[in-house]
mmCIF file of the N, C-alpha and C atoms, coordinates in Angstrom:
data_MODEL
# 
_entry.id   MODEL 
# 
loop_
_atom_site.group_PDB 
_atom_site.id 
_atom_site.type_symbol 
_atom_site.label_atom_id 
_atom_site.label_alt_id 
_atom_site.label_comp_id 
_atom_site.label_asym_id 
_atom_site.label_entity_id 
_atom_site.label_seq_id 
_atom_site.pdbx_PDB_ins_code 
_atom_site.Cartn_x 
_atom_site.Cartn_y 
_atom_site.Cartn_z 
_atom_site.occupancy 
_atom_site.B_iso_or_equiv 
_atom_site.pdbx_formal_charge 
_atom_site.auth_seq_id 
_atom_site.auth_comp_id 
_atom_site.auth_asym_id 
_atom_site.auth_atom_id 
_atom_site.pdbx_PDB_model_num 
ATOM 1   N N  . MET A 1 1  ? 6.600   -10.587 -31.659 1.00 0.00 ? 1  MET A N  1 
ATOM 2   C CA . MET A 1 1  ? 6.409   -11.908 -31.073 1.00 0.00 ? 1  MET A CA 1 
ATOM 3   C C  . MET A 1 1  ? 6.303   -11.807 -29.549 1.00 0.00 ? 1  MET A C  1 
ATOM 4   N N  . LYS A 1 2  ? 7.123   -10.931 -28.930 1.00 0.00 ? 2  LYS A N  1 
ATOM 5   C CA . LYS A 1 2  ? 7.095   -10.780 -27.480 1.00 0.00 ? 2  LYS A CA 1 
ATOM 6   C C  . LYS A 1 2  ? 5.738   -10.266 -27.024 1.00 0.00 ? 2  LYS A C  1 
ATOM 7   N N  . LYS A 1 3  ? 5.107   -9.405  -27.854 1.00 0.00 ? 3  LYS A N  1 
ATOM 8   C CA . LYS A 1 3  ? 3.810   -8.864  -27.496 1.00 0.00 ? 3  LYS A CA 1 
ATOM 9   C C  . LYS A 1 3  ? 2.746   -9.970  -27.476 1.00 0.00 ? 3  LYS A C  1 
ATOM 10  N N  . ILE A 1 4  ? 2.833   -10.879 -28.409 1.00 0.00 ? 4  ILE A N  1 
ATOM 11  C CA . ILE A 1 4  ? 1.872   -11.992 -28.474 1.00 0.00 ? 4  ILE A CA 1 
ATOM 12  C C  . ILE A 1 4  ? 2.056   -12.905 -27.261 1.00 0.00 ? 4  ILE A C  1 
ATOM 13  N N  . ILE A 1 5  ? 3.281   -13.195 -26.908 1.00 0.00 ? 5  ILE A N  1 
ATOM 14  C CA . ILE A 1 5  ? 3.554   -14.038 -25.736 1.00 0.00 ? 5  ILE A CA 1 
ATOM 15  C C  . ILE A 1 5  ? 3.072   -13.344 -24.474 1.00 0.00 ? 5  ILE A C  1 
ATOM 16  N N  . ALA A 1 6  ? 3.306   -12.032 -24.386 1.00 0.00 ? 6  ALA A N  1 
ATOM 17  C CA . ALA A 1 6  ? 2.843   -11.280 -23.222 1.00 0.00 ? 6  ALA A CA 1 
ATOM 18  C C  . ALA A 1 6  ? 1.312   -11.295 -23.156 1.00 0.00 ? 6  ALA A C  1 
ATOM 19  N N  . LEU A 1 7  ? 0.681   -11.152 -24.311 1.00 0.00 ? 7  LEU A N  1 
ATOM 20  C CA . LEU A 1 7  ? -0.784  -11.189 -24.366 1.00 0.00 ? 7  LEU A CA 1 
ATOM 21  C C  . LEU A 1 7  ? -1.305  -12.545 -23.907 1.00 0.00 ? 7  LEU A C  1 
ATOM 22  N N  . PHE A 1 8  ? -0.701  -13.614 -24.377 1.00 0.00 ? 8  PHE A N  1 
ATOM 23  C CA . PHE A 1 8  ? -1.111  -14.960 -23.943 1.00 0.00 ? 8  PHE A CA 1 
ATOM 24  C C  . PHE A 1 8  ? -0.915  -15.141 -22.442 1.00 0.00 ? 8  PHE A C  1 
ATOM 25  N N  . ALA A 1 9  ? 0.167   -14.608 -21.922 1.00 0.00 ? 9  ALA A N  1 
ATOM 26  C CA . ALA A 1 9  ? 0.431   -14.713 -20.479 1.00 0.00 ? 9  ALA A CA 1 
ATOM 27  C C  . ALA A 1 9  ? -0.644  -13.974 -19.685 1.00 0.00 ? 9  ALA A C  1 
ATOM 28  N N  . ILE A 1 10 ? -0.997  -12.782 -20.162 1.00 0.00 ? 10 ILE A N  1 
ATOM 29  C CA . ILE A 1 10 ? -2.026  -12.003 -19.460 1.00 0.00 ? 10 ILE A CA 1 
ATOM 30  C C  . ILE A 1 10 ? -3.371  -12.718 -19.521 1.00 0.00 ? 10 ILE A C  1 
ATOM 31  N N  . VAL A 1 11 ? -3.698  -13.240 -20.688 1.00 0.00 ? 11 VAL A N  1 
ATOM 32  C CA . VAL A 1 11 ? -4.965  -13.966 -20.842 1.00 0.00 ? 11 VAL A CA 1 
ATOM 33  C C  . VAL A 1 11 ? -4.966  -15.207 -19.953 1.00 0.00 ? 11 VAL A C  1 
ATOM 34  N N  . SER A 1 12 ? -3.867  -15.919 -19.885 1.00 0.00 ? 12 SER A N  1 
ATOM 35  C CA . SER A 1 12 ? -3.774  -17.112 -19.041 1.00 0.00 ? 12 SER A CA 1 
ATOM 36  C C  . SER A 1 12 ? -3.968  -16.763 -17.579 1.00 0.00 ? 12 SER A C  1 
ATOM 37  N N  . ILE A 1 13 ? -3.346  -15.675 -17.135 1.00 0.00 ? 13 ILE A N  1 
ATOM 38  C CA . ILE A 1 13 ? -3.500  -15.234 -15.743 1.00 0.00 ? 13 ILE A CA 1 
ATOM 39  C C  . ILE A 1 13 ? -4.959  -14.881 -15.476 1.00 0.00 ? 13 ILE A C  1 
ATOM 40  N N  . GLY A 1 14 ? -5.602  -14.244 -16.451 1.00 0.00 ? 14 GLY A N  1 
ATOM 41  C CA . GLY A 1 14 ? -7.021  -13.910 -16.309 1.00 0.00 ? 14 GLY A CA 1 
ATOM 42  C C  . GLY A 1 14 ? -7.878  -15.148 -16.160 1.00 0.00 ? 14 GLY A C  1 
ATOM 43  N N  . PHE A 1 15 ? -7.600  -16.168 -16.951 1.00 0.00 ? 15 PHE A N  1 
ATOM 44  C CA . PHE A 1 15 ? -8.359  -17.413 -16.842 1.00 0.00 ? 15 PHE A CA 1 
ATOM 45  C C  . PHE A 1 15 ? -8.151  -18.081 -15.490 1.00 0.00 ? 15 PHE A C  1 
ATOM 46  N N  . VAL A 1 16 ? -6.930  -18.090 -15.005 1.00 0.00 ? 16 VAL A N  1 
ATOM 47  C CA . VAL A 1 16 ? -6.628  -18.686 -13.703 1.00 0.00 ? 16 VAL A CA 1 
ATOM 48  C C  . VAL A 1 16 ? -7.350  -17.922 -12.599 1.00 0.00 ? 16 VAL A C  1 
ATOM 49  N N  . ALA A 1 17 ? -7.286  -16.598 -12.658 1.00 0.00 ? 17 ALA A N  1 
ATOM 50  C CA . ALA A 1 17 ? -7.956  -15.784 -11.641 1.00 0.00 ? 17 ALA A CA 1 
ATOM 51  C C  . ALA A 1 17 ? -9.469  -16.009 -11.675 1.00 0.00 ? 17 ALA A C  1 
ATOM 52  N N  . CYS A 1 18 ? -10.028 -16.069 -12.859 1.00 0.00 ? 18 CYS A N  1 
ATOM 53  C CA . CYS A 1 18 ? -11.465 -16.296 -12.998 1.00 0.00 ? 18 CYS A CA 1 
ATOM 54  C C  . CYS A 1 18 ? -11.835 -17.681 -12.470 1.00 0.00 ? 18 CYS A C  1 
ATOM 55  N N  . ASN A 1 19 ? -11.025 -18.679 -12.753 1.00 0.00 ? 19 ASN A N  1 
ATOM 56  C CA . ASN A 1 19 ? -11.282 -20.031 -12.289 1.00 0.00 ? 19 ASN A CA 1 
ATOM 57  C C  . ASN A 1 19 ? -11.216 -20.093 -10.763 1.00 0.00 ? 19 ASN A C  1 
ATOM 58  N N  . ASN A 1 20 ? -10.239 -19.426 -10.164 1.00 0.00 ? 20 ASN A N  1 
ATOM 59  C CA . ASN A 1 20 ? -10.117 -19.403 -8.708  1.00 0.00 ? 20 ASN A CA 1 
ATOM 60  C C  . ASN A 1 20 ? -11.327 -18.724 -8.076  1.00 0.00 ? 20 ASN A C  1 
ATOM 61  N N  . ALA A 1 21 ? -11.751 -17.622 -8.672  1.00 0.00 ? 21 ALA A N  1 
ATOM 62  C CA . ALA A 1 21 ? -12.921 -16.916 -8.145  1.00 0.00 ? 21 ALA A CA 1 
ATOM 63  C C  . ALA A 1 21 ? -14.164 -17.793 -8.240  1.00 0.00 ? 21 ALA A C  1 
ATOM 64  N N  . THR A 1 22 ? -14.301 -18.515 -9.330  1.00 0.00 ? 22 THR A N  1 
ATOM 65  C CA . THR A 1 22 ? -15.447 -19.408 -9.499  1.00 0.00 ? 22 THR A CA 1 
ATOM 66  C C  . THR A 1 22 ? -15.425 -20.526 -8.464  1.00 0.00 ? 22 THR A C  1 
ATOM 67  N N  . GLU A 1 23 ? -14.243 -21.081 -8.219  1.00 0.00 ? 23 GLU A N  1 
ATOM 68  C CA . GLU A 1 23 ? -14.128 -22.141 -7.214  1.00 0.00 ? 23 GLU A CA 1 
ATOM 69  C C  . GLU A 1 23 ? -14.486 -21.625 -5.827  1.00 0.00 ? 23 GLU A C  1 
ATOM 70  N N  . LYS A 1 24 ? -14.030 -20.417 -5.494  1.00 0.00 ? 24 LYS A N  1 
ATOM 71  C CA . LYS A 1 24 ? -14.340 -19.842 -4.187  1.00 0.00 ? 24 LYS A CA 1 
ATOM 72  C C  . LYS A 1 24 ? -15.840 -19.582 -4.058  1.00 0.00 ? 24 LYS A C  1 
ATOM 73  N N  . ALA A 1 25 ? -16.443 -19.078 -5.127  1.00 0.00 ? 25 ALA A N  1 
ATOM 74  C CA . ALA A 1 25 ? -17.884 -18.820 -5.100  1.00 0.00 ? 25 ALA A CA 1 
ATOM 75  C C  . ALA A 1 25 ? -18.663 -20.125 -4.963  1.00 0.00 ? 25 ALA A C  1 
ATOM 76  N N  . THR A 1 26 ? -18.208 -21.145 -5.649  1.00 0.00 ? 26 THR A N  1 
ATOM 77  C CA . THR A 1 26 ? -18.864 -22.457 -5.559  1.00 0.00 ? 26 THR A CA 1 
ATOM 78  C C  . THR A 1 26 ? -18.737 -23.020 -4.151  1.00 0.00 ? 26 THR A C  1 
ATOM 79  N N  . ASP A 1 27 ? -17.555 -22.900 -3.569  1.00 0.00 ? 27 ASP A N  1 
ATOM 80  C CA . ASP A 1 27 ? -17.353 -23.379 -2.193  1.00 0.00 ? 27 ASP A CA 1 
ATOM 81  C C  . ASP A 1 27 ? -18.254 -22.620 -1.219  1.00 0.00 ? 27 ASP A C  1 
ATOM 82  N N  . ALA A 1 28 ? -18.342 -21.314 -1.397  1.00 0.00 ? 28 ALA A N  1 
ATOM 83  C CA . ALA A 1 28 ? -19.199 -20.515 -0.517  1.00 0.00 ? 28 ALA A CA 1 
ATOM 84  C C  . ALA A 1 28 ? -20.664 -20.914 -0.668  1.00 0.00 ? 28 ALA A C  1 
ATOM 85  N N  . THR A 1 29 ? -21.075 -21.157 -1.899  1.00 0.00 ? 29 THR A N  1 
ATOM 86  C CA . THR A 1 29 ? -22.455 -21.588 -2.144  1.00 0.00 ? 29 THR A CA 1 
ATOM 87  C C  . THR A 1 29 ? -22.716 -22.945 -1.520  1.00 0.00 ? 29 THR A C  1 
ATOM 88  N N  . ASP A 1 30 ? -21.774 -23.850 -1.658  1.00 0.00 ? 30 ASP A N  1 
ATOM 89  C CA . ASP A 1 30 ? -21.925 -25.180 -1.057  1.00 0.00 ? 30 ASP A CA 1 
ATOM 90  C C  . ASP A 1 30 ? -22.015 -25.081 0.469   1.00 0.00 ? 30 ASP A C  1 
ATOM 91  N N  . ASP A 1 31 ? -21.167 -24.242 1.057   1.00 0.00 ? 31 ASP A N  1 
ATOM 92  C CA . ASP A 1 31 ? -21.199 -24.063 2.507   1.00 0.00 ? 31 ASP A CA 1 
ATOM 93  C C  . ASP A 1 31 ? -22.534 -23.476 2.965   1.00 0.00 ? 31 ASP A C  1 
ATOM 94  N N  . ALA A 1 32 ? -23.006 -22.474 2.238   1.00 0.00 ? 32 ALA A N  1 
ATOM 95  C CA . ALA A 1 32 ? -24.287 -21.851 2.591   1.00 0.00 ? 32 ALA A CA 1 
ATOM 96  C C  . ALA A 1 32 ? -25.432 -22.843 2.455   1.00 0.00 ? 32 ALA A C  1 
ATOM 97  N N  . THR A 1 33 ? -25.387 -23.661 1.418   1.00 0.00 ? 33 THR A N  1 
ATOM 98  C CA . THR A 1 33 ? -26.428 -24.666 1.211   1.00 0.00 ? 33 THR A CA 1 
ATOM 99  C C  . THR A 1 33 ? -26.427 -25.679 2.354   1.00 0.00 ? 33 THR A C  1 
ATOM 100 N N  . GLU A 1 34 ? -25.249 -26.119 2.747   1.00 0.00 ? 34 GLU A N  1 
ATOM 101 C CA . GLU A 1 34 ? -25.139 -27.081 3.848   1.00 0.00 ? 34 GLU A CA 1 
ATOM 102 C C  . GLU A 1 34 ? -25.669 -26.479 5.152   1.00 0.00 ? 34 GLU A C  1 
ATOM 103 N N  . MET A 1 35 ? -25.336 -25.210 5.398   1.00 0.00 ? 35 MET A N  1 
ATOM 104 C CA . MET A 1 35 ? -25.813 -24.549 6.615   1.00 0.00 ? 35 MET A CA 1 
ATOM 105 C C  . MET A 1 35 ? -27.338 -24.437 6.607   1.00 0.00 ? 35 MET A C  1 
ATOM 106 N N  . MET A 1 36 ? -27.908 -24.121 5.458   1.00 0.00 ? 36 MET A N  1 
ATOM 107 C CA . MET A 1 36 ? -29.364 -23.996 5.356   1.00 0.00 ? 36 MET A CA 1 
ATOM 108 C C  . MET A 1 36 ? -30.037 -25.358 5.557   1.00 0.00 ? 36 MET A C  1 
ATOM 109 N N  . GLU A 1 37 ? -29.441 -26.412 5.009   1.00 0.00 ? 37 GLU A N  1 
ATOM 110 C CA . GLU A 1 37 ? -30.012 -27.754 5.193   1.00 0.00 ? 37 GLU A CA 1 
ATOM 111 C C  . GLU A 1 37 ? -29.998 -28.135 6.670   1.00 0.00 ? 37 GLU A C  1 
ATOM 112 N N  . GLU A 1 38 ? -28.890 -27.860 7.356   1.00 0.00 ? 38 GLU A N  1 
ATOM 113 C CA . GLU A 1 38 ? -28.802 -28.181 8.779   1.00 0.00 ? 38 GLU A CA 1 
ATOM 114 C C  . GLU A 1 38 ? -29.800 -27.359 9.591   1.00 0.00 ? 38 GLU A C  1 
ATOM 115 N N  . ALA A 1 39 ? -29.917 -26.089 9.262   1.00 0.00 ? 39 ALA A N  1 
ATOM 116 C CA . ALA A 1 39 ? -30.863 -25.230 9.985   1.00 0.00 ? 39 ALA A CA 1 
ATOM 117 C C  . ALA A 1 39 ? -32.291 -25.689 9.749   1.00 0.00 ? 39 ALA A C  1 
ATOM 118 N N  . THR A 1 40 ? -32.589 -26.115 8.535   1.00 0.00 ? 40 THR A N  1 
ATOM 119 C CA . THR A 1 40 ? -33.936 -26.598 8.218   1.00 0.00 ? 40 THR A CA 1 
ATOM 120 C C  . THR A 1 40 ? -34.242 -27.873 8.992   1.00 0.00 ? 40 THR A C  1 
ATOM 121 N N  . GLU A 1 41 ? -33.279 -28.773 9.042   1.00 0.00 ? 41 GLU A N  1 
ATOM 122 C CA . GLU A 1 41 ? -33.473 -30.014 9.797   1.00 0.00 ? 41 GLU A CA 1 
ATOM 123 C C  . GLU A 1 41 ? -33.711 -29.721 11.278  1.00 0.00 ? 41 GLU A C  1 
ATOM 124 N N  . GLU A 1 42 ? -32.941 -28.803 11.838  1.00 0.00 ? 42 GLU A N  1 
ATOM 125 C CA . GLU A 1 42 ? -33.114 -28.446 13.245  1.00 0.00 ? 42 GLU A CA 1 
ATOM 126 C C  . GLU A 1 42 ? -34.473 -27.794 13.484  1.00 0.00 ? 42 GLU A C  1 
ATOM 127 N N  . ALA A 1 43 ? -34.895 -26.949 12.556  1.00 0.00 ? 43 ALA A N  1 
ATOM 128 C CA . ALA A 1 43 ? -36.202 -26.298 12.693  1.00 0.00 ? 43 ALA A CA 1 
ATOM 129 C C  . ALA A 1 43 ? -37.327 -27.320 12.637  1.00 0.00 ? 43 ALA A C  1 
ATOM 130 N N  . VAL A 1 44 ? -37.205 -28.292 11.761  1.00 0.00 ? 44 VAL A N  1 
ATOM 131 C CA . VAL A 1 44 ? -38.226 -29.344 11.658  1.00 0.00 ? 44 VAL A CA 1 
ATOM 132 C C  . VAL A 1 44 ? -38.295 -30.138 12.961  1.00 0.00 ? 44 VAL A C  1 
ATOM 133 N N  . GLU A 1 45 ? -37.145 -30.443 13.533  1.00 0.00 ? 45 GLU A N  1 
ATOM 134 C CA . GLU A 1 45 ? -37.126 -31.179 14.800  1.00 0.00 ? 45 GLU A CA 1 
ATOM 135 C C  . GLU A 1 45 ? -37.815 -30.384 15.905  1.00 0.00 ? 45 GLU A C  1 
ATOM 136 N N  . VAL A 1 46 ? -37.523 -29.086 15.970  1.00 0.00 ? 46 VAL A N  1 
ATOM 137 C CA . VAL A 1 46 ? -38.139 -28.241 16.994  1.00 0.00 ? 46 VAL A CA 1 
ATOM 138 C C  . VAL A 1 46 ? -39.652 -28.185 16.793  1.00 0.00 ? 46 VAL A C  1 
ATOM 139 N N  . ILE A 1 47 ? -40.084 -28.049 15.558  1.00 0.00 ? 47 ILE A N  1 
ATOM 140 C CA . ILE A 1 47 ? -41.529 -28.001 15.272  1.00 0.00 ? 47 ILE A CA 1 
ATOM 141 C C  . ILE A 1 47 ? -42.185 -29.322 15.637  1.00 0.00 ? 47 ILE A C  1 
ATOM 142 N N  . GLU A 1 48 ? -41.536 -30.438 15.301  1.00 0.00 ? 48 GLU A N  1 
ATOM 143 C CA . GLU A 1 48 ? -42.100 -31.748 15.649  1.00 0.00 ? 48 GLU A CA 1 
ATOM 144 C C  . GLU A 1 48 ? -42.242 -31.895 17.162  1.00 0.00 ? 48 GLU A C  1 
ATOM 145 N N  . GLU A 1 49 ? -41.226 -31.445 17.905  1.00 0.00 ? 49 GLU A N  1 
ATOM 146 C CA . GLU A 1 49 ? -41.293 -31.517 19.367  1.00 0.00 ? 49 GLU A CA 1 
ATOM 147 C C  . GLU A 1 49 ? -42.416 -30.640 19.898  1.00 0.00 ? 49 GLU A C  1 
ATOM 148 N N  . ALA A 1 50 ? -42.581 -29.462 19.310  1.00 0.00 ? 50 ALA A N  1 
ATOM 149 C CA . ALA A 1 50 ? -43.657 -28.562 19.744  1.00 0.00 ? 50 ALA A CA 1 
ATOM 150 C C  . ALA A 1 50 ? -45.024 -29.181 19.454  1.00 0.00 ? 50 ALA A C  1 
ATOM 151 N N  . ILE A 1 51 ? -45.154 -29.815 18.314  1.00 0.00 ? 51 ILE A N  1 
ATOM 152 C CA . ILE A 1 51 ? -46.426 -30.469 17.977  1.00 0.00 ? 51 ILE A CA 1 
ATOM 153 C C  . ILE A 1 51 ? -46.712 -31.600 18.955  1.00 0.00 ? 51 ILE A C  1 
ATOM 154 N N  . ASP A 1 52 ? -45.694 -32.407 19.234  1.00 0.00 ? 52 ASP A N  1 
ATOM 155 C CA . ASP A 1 52 ? -45.873 -33.512 20.181  1.00 0.00 ? 52 ASP A CA 1 
ATOM 156 C C  . ASP A 1 52 ? -46.272 -32.987 21.563  1.00 0.00 ? 52 ASP A C  1 
ATOM 157 N N  . SER A 1 53 ? -45.626 -31.920 22.005  1.00 0.00 ? 53 SER A N  1 
ATOM 158 C CA . SER A 1 53 ? -45.959 -31.336 23.308  1.00 0.00 ? 53 SER A CA 1 
ATOM 159 C C  . SER A 1 53 ? -47.384 -30.801 23.318  1.00 0.00 ? 53 SER A C  1 
ATOM 160 N N  . THR A 1 54 ? -47.787 -30.173 22.222  1.00 0.00 ? 54 THR A N  1 
ATOM 161 C CA . THR A 1 54 ? -49.146 -29.634 22.122  1.00 0.00 ? 54 THR A CA 1 
ATOM 162 C C  . THR A 1 54 ? -50.180 -30.757 22.152  1.00 0.00 ? 54 THR A C  1 
ATOM 163 N N  . ILE A 1 55 ? -49.905 -31.823 21.437  1.00 0.00 ? 55 ILE A N  1 
ATOM 164 C CA . ILE A 1 55 ? -50.826 -32.965 21.430  1.00 0.00 ? 55 ILE A CA 1 
ATOM 165 C C  . ILE A 1 55 ? -50.937 -33.558 22.830  1.00 0.00 ? 55 ILE A C  1 
ATOM 166 N N  . GLU A 1 56 ? -49.805 -33.710 23.493  1.00 0.00 ? 56 GLU A N  1 
ATOM 167 C CA . GLU A 1 56 ? -49.805 -34.268 24.849  1.00 0.00 ? 56 GLU A CA 1 
ATOM 168 C C  . GLU A 1 56 ? -50.586 -33.371 25.810  1.00 0.00 ? 56 GLU A C  1 
ATOM 169 N N  . ALA A 1 57 ? -50.339 -32.068 25.744  1.00 0.00 ? 57 ALA A N  1 
ATOM 170 C CA . ALA A 1 57 ? -51.039 -31.141 26.628  1.00 0.00 ? 57 ALA A CA 1 
ATOM 171 C C  . ALA A 1 57 ? -52.539 -31.125 26.339  1.00 0.00 ? 57 ALA A C  1 
ATOM 172 N N  . THR A 1 58 ? -52.898 -31.181 25.085  1.00 0.00 ? 58 THR A N  1 
ATOM 173 C CA . THR A 1 58 ? -54.316 -31.191 24.705  1.00 0.00 ? 58 THR A CA 1 
ATOM 174 C C  . THR A 1 58 ? -54.992 -32.466 25.189  1.00 0.00 ? 58 THR A C  1 
ATOM 175 N N  . THR A 1 59 ? -54.307 -33.580 25.042  1.00 0.00 ? 59 THR A N  1 
ATOM 176 C CA . THR A 1 59 ? -54.860 -34.862 25.498  1.00 0.00 ? 59 THR A CA 1 
ATOM 177 C C  . THR A 1 59 ? -55.077 -34.823 27.012  1.00 0.00 ? 59 THR A C  1 
ATOM 178 N N  . GLU A 1 60 ? -54.106 -34.312 27.730  1.00 0.00 ? 60 GLU A N  1 
ATOM 179 C CA . GLU A 1 60 ? -54.247 -34.217 29.187  1.00 0.00 ? 60 GLU A CA 1 
ATOM 180 C C  . GLU A 1 60 ? -55.391 -33.281 29.569  1.00 0.00 ? 60 GLU A C  1 
ATOM 181 N N  . ALA A 1 61 ? -55.536 -32.188 28.840  1.00 0.00 ? 61 ALA A N  1 
ATOM 182 C CA . ALA A 1 61 ? -56.629 -31.246 29.133  1.00 0.00 ? 61 ALA A CA 1 
ATOM 183 C C  . ALA A 1 61 ? -57.987 -31.888 28.853  1.00 0.00 ? 61 ALA A C  1 
ATOM 184 N N  . VAL A 1 62 ? -58.092 -32.639 27.783  1.00 0.00 ? 62 VAL A N  1 
ATOM 185 C CA . VAL A 1 62 ? -59.353 -33.322 27.452  1.00 0.00 ? 62 VAL A CA 1 
ATOM 186 C C  . VAL A 1 62 ? -59.682 -34.346 28.534  1.00 0.00 ? 62 VAL A C  1 
ATOM 187 N N  . GLU A 1 63 ? -58.675 -35.116 28.947  1.00 0.00 ? 63 GLU A N  1 
ATOM 188 C CA . GLU A 1 63 ? -58.909 -36.118 29.988  1.00 0.00 ? 63 GLU A CA 1 
ATOM 189 C C  . GLU A 1 63 ? -59.342 -35.460 31.303  1.00 0.00 ? 63 GLU A C  1 
ATOM 190 N N  . ALA A 1 64 ? -58.690 -34.363 31.659  1.00 0.00 ? 64 ALA A N  1 
ATOM 191 C CA . ALA A 1 64 ? -59.051 -33.665 32.889  1.00 0.00 ? 64 ALA A CA 1 
ATOM 192 C C  . ALA A 1 64 ? -60.473 -33.106 32.798  1.00 0.00 ? 64 ALA A C  1 
ATOM 193 N N  . THR A 1 65 ? -60.818 -32.598 31.627  1.00 0.00 ? 65 THR A N  1 
ATOM 194 C CA . THR A 1 65 ? -62.172 -32.068 31.433  1.00 0.00 ? 65 THR A CA 1 
ATOM 195 C C  . THR A 1 65 ? -63.203 -33.182 31.537  1.00 0.00 ? 65 THR A C  1 
ATOM 196 N N  . GLU A 1 66 ? -62.901 -34.308 30.911  1.00 0.00 ? 66 GLU A N  1 
ATOM 197 C CA . GLU A 1 66 ? -63.831 -35.445 30.986  1.00 0.00 ? 66 GLU A CA 1 
ATOM 198 C C  . GLU A 1 66 ? -64.018 -35.896 32.421  1.00 0.00 ? 66 GLU A C  1 
ATOM 199 N N  . GLU A 1 67 ? -62.928 -35.961 33.188  1.00 0.00 ? 67 GLU A N  1 
ATOM 200 C CA . GLU A 1 67 ? -63.021 -36.361 34.597  1.00 0.00 ? 67 GLU A CA 1 
ATOM 201 C C  . GLU A 1 67 ? -63.841 -35.350 35.394  1.00 0.00 ? 67 GLU A C  1 
ATOM 202 N N  . ALA A 1 68 ? -63.626 -34.073 35.123  1.00 0.00 ? 68 ALA A N  1 
ATOM 203 C CA . ALA A 1 68 ? -64.374 -33.043 35.834  1.00 0.00 ? 68 ALA A CA 1 
ATOM 204 C C  . ALA A 1 68 ? -65.850 -33.122 35.500  1.00 0.00 ? 68 ALA A C  1 
ATOM 205 N N  . VAL A 1 69 ? -66.190 -33.402 34.276  1.00 0.00 ? 69 VAL A N  1 
ATOM 206 C CA . VAL A 1 69 ? -67.586 -33.526 33.856  1.00 0.00 ? 69 VAL A CA 1 
ATOM 207 C C  . VAL A 1 69 ? -68.213 -34.740 34.536  1.00 0.00 ? 69 VAL A C  1 
ATOM 208 N N  . GLU A 1 70 ? -67.491 -35.851 34.572  1.00 0.00 ? 70 GLU A N  1 
ATOM 209 C CA . GLU A 1 70 ? -68.006 -37.059 35.214  1.00 0.00 ? 70 GLU A CA 1 
ATOM 210 C C  . GLU A 1 70 ? -68.265 -36.824 36.694  1.00 0.00 ? 70 GLU A C  1 
ATOM 211 N N  . GLU A 1 71 ? -67.313 -36.163 37.371  1.00 0.00 ? 71 GLU A N  1 
ATOM 212 C CA . GLU A 1 71 ? -67.488 -35.894 38.802  1.00 0.00 ? 71 GLU A CA 1 
ATOM 213 C C  . GLU A 1 71 ? -68.651 -34.928 39.033  1.00 0.00 ? 71 GLU A C  1 
ATOM 214 N N  . ALA A 1 72 ? -68.828 -33.980 38.155  1.00 0.00 ? 72 ALA A N  1 
ATOM 215 C CA . ALA A 1 72 ? -69.907 -32.998 38.322  1.00 0.00 ? 72 ALA A CA 1 
ATOM 216 C C  . ALA A 1 72 ? -71.265 -33.612 38.062  1.00 0.00 ? 72 ALA A C  1 
ATOM 217 N N  . THR A 1 73 ? -71.319 -34.616 37.215  1.00 0.00 ? 73 THR A N  1 
ATOM 218 C CA . THR A 1 73 ? -72.617 -35.236 36.884  1.00 0.00 ? 73 THR A CA 1 
ATOM 219 C C  . THR A 1 73 ? -72.972 -36.390 37.804  1.00 0.00 ? 73 THR A C  1 
ATOM 220 N N  . ASP A 1 74 ? -72.030 -36.816 38.625  1.00 0.00 ? 74 ASP A N  1 
ATOM 221 C CA . ASP A 1 74 ? -72.320 -37.940 39.526  1.00 0.00 ? 74 ASP A CA 1 
ATOM 222 C C  . ASP A 1 74 ? -73.165 -37.524 40.677  1.00 0.00 ? 74 ASP A C  1 
# 
């Protein structure tokens, strides 16, 4: 009978250890997912700013070119 109780105790400890490991792995996965989401959001913001800057610079270059063409043809 003592052997059966000892076996149940060992199995119970194994289940607890496995459950703790699963919880830690889940927490780590959740943390990594959150970090990736934040990094993705920041990257999108940087790309949007770069696109806006490029559009602004291109618009200014087109306007300057148009002005230069007008002055040259006058």
